[in-house]
C-alpha positions in Angstrom: -70.1 -142.3 -84.2 -67.4 -141.7 -86.9 -63.9 -142.6 -86.2 -61.2 -140.1 -87.2 -58.2 -141.5 -89.1 -55.2 -139.2 -89.2 -53.2 -139.2 -92.4 -49.9 -137.6 -93.4 -49.9 -135.7 -96.6 -52.9 -134.5 -98.5 -54.4 -137.7 -99.9 -54.6 -141.4 -99.3 -55.9 -144.2 -101.4 -59.0 -146.1 -100.2 -57.1 -149.4 -99.9 -54.4 -147.7 -97.8 -57.0 -146.1 -95.6 -58.7 -149.5 -94.9 -55.3 -150.9 -93.9 -54.4 -147.9 -91.7 -57.8 -148.2 -90.0 -57.2 -151.9 -89.3 -60.2 -153.1 -91.3 -57.9 -155.2 -93.5 -54.5 -156.6 -92.8 -52.9 -156.1 -96.3 -53.5 -154.2 -99.4 -54.4 -157.3 -101.3 -57.5 -157.8 -99.1 -58.9 -154.5 -100.2 -60.2 -155.9 -103.5 -62.0 -158.8 -101.8 -63.5 -156.5 -99.3 -64.7 -153.9 -101.9 -66.4 -156.6 -104.0 -68.0 -158.4 -101.0 -69.1 -155.5 -98.8 -70.9 -152.3 -99.5 -68.5 -149.4 -99.2 -69.4 -145.7 -99.7 -67.4 -142.5 -99.9 -69.3 -139.4 -99.0 -72.6 -141.3 -99.4 -71.8 -142.6 -102.8 -71.0 -146.3 -103.5 -67.3 -147.0 -104.2 -65.5 -150.1 -105.4 -62.1 -148.7 -106.5 -59.4 -149.4 -104.0 -57.3 -146.7 -105.7 -59.9 -143.9 -105.1 -58.1 -140.8 -103.8 -59.4 -139.5 -100.5 -58.7 -136.2 -98.8 -59.3 -134.6 -95.4 -63.0 -134.4 -94.6 -64.0 -137.4 -96.7 -66.3 -139.9 -95.0 -66.0 -143.6 -95.7 -68.6 -146.1 -94.5 -67.5 -149.8 -94.6 -69.0 -152.8 -92.9 -70.4 -151.2 -89.7 -67.9 -148.4 -89.3 -67.7 -144.8 -90.5 -64.3 -143.3 -91.0 -63.5 -139.6 -91.3 -60.2 -138.5 -92.8 -58.2 -135.9 -90.9 -55.0 -134.5 -92.3 -52.0 -134.0 -90.0 -51.2 -130.3 -89.8 -47.8 -129.3 -91.2 
């Protein structure tokens, strides 16, 4: 089951999302995670922590699936 992650604004970077979701504790851990674990965005492999994500994007990391939901304005 996918876990929804609520973001403010229209976009979030992959590294920020991982921190917001509690998968990593700090932004500096994102690089290590992305080189050591398979991460995919919308079914495609991804290794860039700066990848821009928007509402509806699905991120699979470790054993979790995250779905980005944008906060209504």
